[in-house]
C-alpha positions in Angstrom: 3.5 -14.8 18.4 7.0 -16.1 16.9 8.6 -14.4 13.6 11.8 -15.9 11.9 13.0 -13.7 9.4 15.3 -15.3 6.4 17.9 -12.8 5.2 20.0 -11.0 7.8 20.8 -8.1 5.2 19.4 -4.5 5.3 16.0 -5.3 4.9 15.9 -8.1 6.8 17.4 -5.8 9.8 14.6 -3.3 9.0 11.9 -5.9 9.4 13.4 -7.2 12.6 13.2 -4.1 14.3 9.7 -3.1 13.4 8.3 -6.4 14.2 10.3 -6.8 17.7 7.6 -5.2 20.0 5.3 -7.6 18.7 6.9 -11.0 18.2 9.4 -13.0 19.2 12.0 -12.5 16.3 14.6 -14.9 15.1 16.9 -14.0 12.4 18.4 -16.3 10.1 21.2 -15.9 7.5 24.5 -17.7 6.1 26.8 -14.7 6.3 28.1 -14.4 9.9 29.1 -11.0 9.0 25.3 -9.6 8.3 24.5 -11.6 11.5 27.0 -10.2 13.4 26.0 -6.7 12.4 22.3 -7.9 13.5 23.4 -9.0 16.4 25.2 -5.2 17.3 21.9 -3.7 16.2 18.8 -5.5 17.8 17.6 -7.2 20.2 16.7 -10.7 18.8 17.9 -13.9 18.3 20.2 -14.6 15.1 21.0 -18.1 14.0 23.9 -19.2 11.5 22.7 -21.2 8.6 20.8 -22.0 4.7 17.5 -21.2 4.5 16.8 -23.6 1.6 18.5 -26.1 3.9 15.9 -28.5 5.8 18.1 -29.0 9.2 19.2 -25.1 9.1 15.2 -24.5 9.3 14.3 -27.1 11.6 17.4 -25.7 14.2 15.4 -22.2 13.6 12.4 -24.5 15.1 10.1 -23.7 11.9 7.6 -25.6 13.2 6.9 -23.0 15.9 7.0 -20.2 13.6 3.4 -18.3 13.4 5.1 -16.2 10.9 8.1 -17.0 7.8 9.4 -14.1 5.7 12.1 -14.7 3.6 13.8 -11.5 2.3 16.9 -12.6 1.0 18.7 -11.2 -2.2 17.3 -13.2 -4.3 14.0 -14.6 -5.4 14.0 -18.1 -6.2 15.7 -18.6 -2.8 12.7 -16.7 -1.1 10.2 -18.8 -2.7 12.7 -21.9 -2.1 12.7 -21.7 1.5 8.9 -20.4 1.8 7.4 -23.6 0.6 10.1 -25.9 2.4 9.7 -23.6 5.6 5.5 -24.4 5.2 6.6 -28.0 4.1 8.3 -28.4 8.0 5.1 -26.6 9.6 5.0 -23.3 9.7 1.9 -21.7 10.4 2.2 -18.6 7.6 4.7 -17.8 5.0 5.5 -14.8 3.1 8.2 -14.6 0.8 9.4 -11.2 -1.1 9.7 -11.7 -4.9 10.6 -8.2 -7.0 10.5 -9.8 -10.1 7.1 -8.6 -11.8 6.6 -11.4 -14.5 6.2 -13.6 -11.4 2.6 -11.8 -10.8 -0.9 -12.0 -12.3 -1.9 -8.7 -11.7 -0.6 -5.5 -10.9 -0.6 -5.4 -7.2 2.5 -5.7 -5.0 1.0 -8.0 -2.9 -0.4 -11.5 -4.2 -2.1 -14.9 -1.8 -2.0 -18.1 -2.1 0.8 -18.7 -4.6 2.7 -22.0 -4.8 1.8 -23.0 -1.7 3.1 -19.6 0.2 0.7 -17.5 1.8 1.4 -14.1 0.2 4.3 -12.9 -2.5 5.2 -9.0 -1.9 6.7 -7.3 -4.4 8.7 -3.9 -2.7 9.0 -2.3 -5.9 5.7 -2.5 -6.5 4.4 -1.5 -2.7 6.3 1.6 -3.1 4.9 2.7 -6.6 1.6 2.0 -5.1 2.4 4.5 -2.1 3.6 6.8 -4.3 0.3 6.6 -6.4 -1.2 7.5 -2.6 0.9 10.6 -1.6 -0.1 12.1 -5.5 -3.4 11.1 -4.7 -3.6 13.5 -1.9 -2.8 16.5 -3.8 -6.2 15.6 -5.6 -8.1 14.5 -1.9 -5.9 16.3 1.1 -6.2 13.2 3.1 -5.3 9.5 1.8 -4.6 6.1 3.6 -4.1 2.5 2.8 -6.0 -0.6 3.2 -5.9 -4.2 2.3 -2.1 -4.2 1.5 -2.7 -0.9 -0.6 -4.9 -3.0 -2.8 -7.5 -0.2 -1.2 -7.0 3.8 -0.9 -9.3 5.5 1.0 -9.3 9.4 0.6 -11.3 12.0 1.6 -13.0 14.9 -0.3 -14.1 17.9 0.5 -17.1 19.3 -1.9 -16.8 23.1 -2.7 -19.5 25.4 -4.0 -18.3 25.2 -7.3 -18.1 21.4 -7.3 -19.7 19.3 -10.4 -21.4 17.4 -8.2 -22.6 19.7 -5.5 -26.8 19.3 -5.7 -27.1 15.8 -7.2 -27.5 12.4 -5.8 -24.5 10.1 -5.4 -26.4 8.3 -8.3 -26.1 10.4 -10.6 -22.4 10.9 -10.9 -22.0 7.2 -13.0 -21.5 3.6 -12.4 -17.6 4.1 -11.3 -17.9 7.5 -9.2 -20.9 5.9 -7.6 -19.0 2.5 -6.8 -16.2 4.2 -4.9 -18.1 6.9 -3.3 -18.2 4.4 0.4 -19.8 7.4 2.4 -20.3 11.1 3.5 -19.0 12.9 6.6 -21.9 15.8 6.7 -21.5 17.3 10.4 -20.1 15.3 12.8 -21.9 11.8 11.2 -21.2 9.7 8.4 -24.1 8.8 6.3 -24.1 6.2 3.7 -24.9 6.9 -0.1 -28.6 5.4 -0.1 -29.2 8.0 2.8 -28.1 11.5 1.3 -30.4 12.8 -1.1 -27.9 15.0 -2.4 -24.6 16.0 -2.1 -23.5 19.6 -0.7 -21.3 21.8 -0.9 -18.9 21.1 2.8 -19.8 17.2 2.1 -16.5 15.4 3.1 -16.7 12.4 0.6 -15.1 9.4 1.7 -14.3 7.5 -2.0 -12.8 4.1 -1.1 -11.4 1.8 -3.8 -8.7 1.2 -6.4 -5.8 3.8 -6.1 -6.8 4.8 -9.6 -9.7 4.6 -9.5 -9.8 6.5 -5.9 -7.9 9.5 -8.1 -9.8 9.5 -11.0 -13.4 9.9 -9.3 -11.5 12.9 -6.7 -10.7 14.7 -10.5 -14.1 14.5 -11.9 -15.5 16.0 -8.4 -13.1 18.6 -8.4 -13.3 19.2 -12.0 -9.8 19.4 -12.0 -8.0 19.8 -15.7 -5.3 17.5 -17.0 -1.8 18.1 -15.6 1.9 17.2 -16.8 3.2 14.3 -14.4 7.3 13.8 -14.9 8.7 10.5 -13.1 12.6 10.5 -13.5 13.8 6.8 -13.8 12.5 3.8 -15.5 12.8 0.9 -13.6 10.1 -1.3 -12.7 8.7 1.4 -10.7 8.8 4.2 -12.8 6.9 1.7 -15.3 4.3 0.8 -12.9 3.6 4.8 -11.8 3.7 5.6 -15.9 1.0 3.0 -16.6 -1.2 4.1 -13.3 -1.1 7.7 -14.0 -1.4 7.6 -17.8 -5.1 6.1 -17.3 -5.3 9.9 -15.0 -3.5 12.3 -17.5 -2.3 12.8 -21.3 0.8 14.2 -20.6 2.9 11.8 -18.4 7.4 11.4 -19.6 9.7 9.4 -17.8 13.0 10.8 -18.0 15.5 7.9 -18.4 19.4 8.1 -18.7 20.0 4.4 -20.1 19.4 4.2 -24.0 18.2 0.7 -24.3 15.9 1.0 -21.2 14.4 4.2 -23.4 13.9 1.8 -26.3 12.2 -0.7 -24.0 9.8 1.1 -22.4 8.9 3.2 -25.6 7.7 -0.4 -27.1 5.4 -0.4 -23.6 4.2 2.8 -22.8 2.3 4.0 -25.9 0.8 7.0 -24.0 4.0 7.9 -22.4 6.7 10.4 -23.8 10.3 8.6 -22.8 12.4 11.4 -22.7 16.3 9.9 -23.0 18.6 12.0 -20.3 20.0 12.6 -17.0 17.4 13.8 -13.7 20.2 15.6 -12.6 21.2 18.0 -15.6 19.9 21.1 -14.9 20.1 22.7 -19.1 18.7 19.2 -20.0 15.7 19.6 -17.4 15.3 23.3 -18.7 15.4 22.4 -22.2 13.0 19.6 -21.8 10.9 22.0 -19.7 10.5 20.2 -16.4 9.1 23.1 -15.0 5.7 22.8 -16.6 5.1 19.8 -14.7 2.7 19.7 -11.8 3.9 16.6 -10.2 7.8 14.9 -10.4 8.6 11.8 -8.9 11.8 10.8 -8.4 12.4 6.8 -8.3 15.6 5.7 -9.5 18.1 3.6 -7.4 20.1 5.8 -6.2 18.9 8.2 -3.3 21.6 10.7 -4.1 19.9 11.3 -7.7 16.5 11.3 -6.3 17.1 14.0 -3.9 18.9 16.0 -6.5 16.5 15.7 -9.2 13.7 16.2 -6.6 15.0 19.6 -5.8 15.9 20.9 -9.1 12.3 20.1 -9.9 11.4 22.5 -6.9 14.1 24.9 -8.2 12.6 25.0 -11.7 9.0 25.6 -10.2 7.1 22.0 -10.1 4.7 22.3 -7.7 4.5 18.9 -5.7 7.6 17.0 -5.9 7.9 13.0 -4.2 11.0 10.6 -4.3 11.6 7.2 -3.4 14.1 6.9 -0.7 16.3 3.7 -0.1 18.1 4.1 3.0 16.3 3.7 6.1 15.1 6.8 8.4 16.5 9.6 5.9 13.2 10.6 4.3 12.8 13.5 7.2 16.3 15.0 5.5 13.9 15.2 2.2 11.3 17.1 4.2 13.3 19.4 6.1 14.4 20.4 2.2 11.3 21.1 0.7 10.3 17.4 -1.1 6.5 17.2 -0.7 6.7 13.2 0.6 8.9 10.1 0.3 8.2 6.5 0.5 11.0 3.8 1.2 10.9 -0.1 0.3 12.1 -1.0 3.8 8.7 1.4 5.5 6.1 -0.2 2.8 7.6 -3.7 3.6 6.9 -3.2 7.0 3.7 -2.2 7.2 2.7 -4.8 4.5 4.0 -7.7 6.7 2.4 -6.1 10.1 -0.6 -6.1 7.8 -0.4 -9.9 7.3 0.3 -10.7 10.6 -1.8 -13.4 12.1 -3.9 -12.9 14.8 -5.0 -9.6 14.5 -8.8 -8.5 14.2 -7.9 -5.0 13.3 -5.4 -5.0 10.6 -5.2 -1.4 9.8 -6.7 1.8 11.1 -6.7 5.7 10.4 -8.6 8.1 11.7 -10.3 10.8 9.5 -8.9 14.2 9.8 -10.8 16.6 11.8 -13.0 14.7 12.6 -14.1 12.1 15.5 -13.9 8.9 13.2 -11.7 6.1 12.5 -11.9 3.8 9.6 -10.6 0.4 10.3 -10.0 -2.6 8.4 -11.3 -5.8 10.6 -10.4 -9.6 9.2 -13.4 -11.9 10.0 -12.5 -15.2 11.4 -11.7 -18.2 9.0 -13.8 -20.2 10.7 -17.2 -19.1 11.7 -20.0 -20.4 14.0 -23.0 -20.2 11.3 -23.6 -18.6 7.6 -24.3 -14.7 8.3 -24.7 -11.9 6.5 -22.6 -8.9 7.1 -25.7 -6.6 8.6 -26.2 -9.6 10.9 -22.6 -8.2 12.5 -22.9 -6.2 15.7 -20.3 -4.2 15.7 -22.3 -0.9 17.6 -24.9 1.1 16.3 -22.9 3.8 15.0 -20.6 1.4 13.0 -20.8 2.0 9.1 -20.1 -0.4 6.7 -17.9 1.1 3.9 -17.1 -2.3 1.8 -16.1 -6.0 2.3 -13.6 -7.6 0.7 -13.5 -11.2 -0.1 -10.2 -13.4 1.5 -8.7 -13.7 -2.2 -9.7 -10.8 -3.6 -8.7 -7.2 -2.9 -11.8 -5.6 -4.5 -14.6 -4.6 -2.7 -17.6 -7.0 -2.9 -20.3 -5.7 -5.5 -23.0 -6.9 -2.8 -23.4 -4.7 0.1 -24.7 -7.6 2.3 -23.0 -10.4 1.6 -22.8 -14.0 3.2 -19.4 -14.2 4.9 -17.2 -17.6 4.4 -14.8 -16.6 6.2 -11.5 -14.6 6.1 -12.9 -11.6 4.5 -11.7 -8.0 5.0 -14.6 -5.3 6.3 -14.2 -1.8 5.8 -15.9 0.2 8.4 -16.2 3.6 9.8 -16.8 4.1 13.3 -16.9 6.9 16.2 -13.1 6.6 18.1 -15.2 6.0 21.5 -16.6 3.0 19.7 -13.7 1.4 18.1 -13.4 -1.4 20.8 -17.3 -2.1 20.2 -16.6 -2.8 16.8 -13.9 -5.0 17.6 -15.5 -6.8 19.9 -18.4 -7.7 17.8 -15.5 -9.4 15.3 -13.6 -11.4 17.8 -17.1 -12.5 19.5 -17.5 -14.7 16.2 -13.8 -16.3 16.6 -14.8 -17.3 20.5 -18.3 -18.8 19.3 -16.3 -20.6 16.4 -14.1 -22.2 18.7 
């Protein structure tokens, strides 16, 4: 596989490093200094040239590229470069576009825009990943699929759970649609195979991040808890919008008065606090220690770290932080921060998910079990019309959901006709993973 990365800055170098084990990587940039740094750090081919110029892309053999990724510093450059790359024959092109106004929805990945296969928004991707970390407080274990659009969580029902003793169908429409399966003992059962939920059952939830968190809270009978977000940029804005659907007490601490006024006009349900997230006296005055969760998401690692440490000192139970420098997450963990996310890491994992030619595009192992959750990509060309249940994925494999190519939400019909390009969310015993994978790859062989 050949991957052409446009932009040799910190992000481009990180992506080149993470993808070089799976592909032959070429790094293109007009800045000779950035290329010299990349050549010193990486075992990839570097080339000098302007990514929006036809001759530079042709010299980099863009027509041979299985994937072109543009991560230059300007959104317009990335869009123009990817459109040109597709016109010159690139198989697939992905542009980093961080302006939230470019997107129709609230997700961090949007497919098929202006002839580009996908556009990715780093600020939204890290916001979704931070929401996953917050969800982990509720459910104990989480993982993301479909580029972060779908969260899967596992919650164990206690004796005092309000849903223990009742059937899945009695949970309500949203909860029933997000409850994908139940891990009882060593077996996974689909909701229609369960007469009633029992204490000790581990319920597998799968759906939009906010929906998963909301259902998990209803299963635990969790009360409303206060959340404080330090940093009112786009990450903070997206988090506040999501978290305000889960709790009535969401506050944003922002140092810029102009930004505070802008946020107040947008976020009717959020308290906007004008102040410095590293000022101990201010944090005490605003009683930040009453919060159960604090998230530090400013543009400065130093501010995020200090704010998180002060939140811990004041009694906040769970602290999370955005980390900008690659490789620094372990430092935060050693200092007692519960979790971190990084634009570099999230972009890298999302682009791994977008790589062509993979049947298993994401996977995770359920804790304390012999089961895996797999995201399988159905070939775009199918030998004939098939329903999901016609697939031979192995007797033990359980289909948790079907996601159409153009829509990251799980299809409401449990056994839809496959059109090609869908993603399947399945659970299978770890020992049977190969069988589930072969059940999909056989379709590509027959189509070919």
